[in-house]
Steps between C-alpha positions, in 0.01 A plus 500: 500500500182699427488662164548870500424750219831601372368837332435805692183710450663753275579240250199595287590874511667564151635840596659380822632186351658690221706695742592186704607309191743773394868487557673621812726813488869441494524616863252524789622856564360622154137448619467345850120497501480319166752248604346420843144481356606243252684296762214517742279338232726231344667361820176388684358392152789266439483350853123464472541313169763268637283417805186445289678260270697328778823588325819476721707655224440726204693619190477832306378336190213323694398835654501673171284236346258503808459873514468569120185716463334569163815410326733731717776364715596689813830673420611564859511145634877450493536808718227383732668150539824668571351712782323185635820329522650783681208518746511115551153420371682306224821307496704348230453121503873440460568711800233328709628162409866591575388660835359165612738239362830690538709548818530800716818626336365495137171649628677785655700559190182503301328743731792743561695496185348340192139627537590878565751486225241346252234760606739792460607373156135472397425850612802649318512281197125471460487129502132380436343198662485200286145413377539129607684548831290356791433721801369339832205667667592443877145590626327219293787256551480527879115433484551200291774365737257537797232316314728198418607483865140496612411242238784271626388534867136426426580190280564135607872552403566722813599194703811474295733810511697387202332465161597403147481770240204325322300504830569890525383534143194313578419741791579789278263378213210504754524881551660624177502360152814685389786259584770729374449727795583221756878539486468872594256414783740240643783753489284754682428234776866412499580880542260527793655189664173303466645217294845362412577293189767253379557264223572132565548233252339712224196572717416847635385497875315764671480535882230732643535665836271350763275730712667627816843362391803645335605375156797251498688388182395171346695224673556119467217438749262703288603309187464175688141587608416592148624165371306313756186680395574444133557123594170485677303631211669259252432208744141605548450500125663148465279380781191623352582332164586176678176499678304565176710214334397263775132581472520466115645152528237401758214594262681331206532177692131509596403559139727210387344278761153575380593420152643166609855587421644360826861507373494868425318583819778326700765708313320816571469417874881424506567843355258647742705345788833661365301834472381477861850432609620805304227701667605390842877591432398844357264565795793431754717726304245777498447454875866518573558819302188658661627393849829670426342818373275493811803464736668795311186711554491407871865581542445837339212563727716402805778723380254793485385417850849487637585825321193664669597353830851644459342843428277467806801413715699790382212731565455363845863519579497867411190563698645330813846648452511703821269285695614251765363314804700699743387829346140387516532399868659834575213682333246300689667576831516867413127498405416327842709754692322788329169357563574445872616867521172610337298309754690663791455848341127432464452371857695805622288746316180321609598539874540868467133587463424864599303539823505123591614570860223768562192262477337418833372126524192620729390726215521210261295276735228767546482537125462135448216493769322775317521304174354191664204700649415637158503156349263365770242785456498429125433131571197572724317714252181323350484388140366732233126404441402353171126565509344825396478762784158666575567873521157592702292291753164374384186450720419142553124409521351181617362280227146396491383150558434436140859589411630204689835446635655569159433866540806544731801586328798283553748793516437797726704752681600417873243270680182648344345174418540349837336815674190473285452135584522571859232764478278256319 
């Protein structure tokens, strides 16, 4: 967790802190503003201190030592802690443990009879909180529980749902150096139904809930898989040692051969043969255990697939509950019948056009002839000229002999060039 400053800004204000360090009135009714002002300061300050230090539980003596200022100890901390217990921001560690490990009957007795009686007796008799009594901070405890669960799921151990306690402590050491808090964190996870624990042959086992699945108690199958994984690790270590021994004997035999000690070299080679035989046996055992674990993993995957298929079949059965082939055929016939009826209605409405019987065919024929004549007239019109048009006629004069034939323009209006040539 990221460090947080446990002290509020007014911690350096002597006048303000002198008031906050003073004792509470005997009753809140004496001075409500005074009482509420102190509570509004100390409750978040204690929670912020626990969060900044990563403390899942605190004690009165610990808080008095931590919040000592210029030799002064806050006098109202016992009252503040009592109020925090009443609000639920603190919880007695004994009550927290009993609420997780005990059964429903004893839990109900603790909640409905013992705790109210003890609280009433404390209010009447003025029982003070013990300085060394531990109080759980639920807000911080839940955060650490989530961190441990995330650490497990991101580690290489997430392939095994059941772990030994030492493996869990190894995960915890990677995120928090305070090992004493682990037990409370595990109880919080157990309370949230994220893990279940059991003790077997003197060893504590912890089973984490897998993502997307509900938590089930630790069974013989889980213990068997755990023992197989433990056996695999042990055999792998022995196999590695045997391989190293074989290589060592090989190098020793070569060294003896180079030194001329043939007898010692042969002894090393015989021992190397035995080591190689041991390596082969261990490799076969490791392969067998890994094959069993692989088959178990495949069977678990198949079981999940079958479970998914069962859910899909159930959903499909519910979706097709009121659907049958006969009902579908009946609906199709009804749709076809209504479509035919709609076509008949459309044809009927089309045949009832207004004024359809008053149209004279001769008038239609004459109208068509007029349209054809108009089209023919449009087709006989000349094309639009593309050359420039001369707006006024110009007098054409005969060129002189020295002008030559090039004097006649190639473009003229009408037949003017031809007339001039004939006159010449």
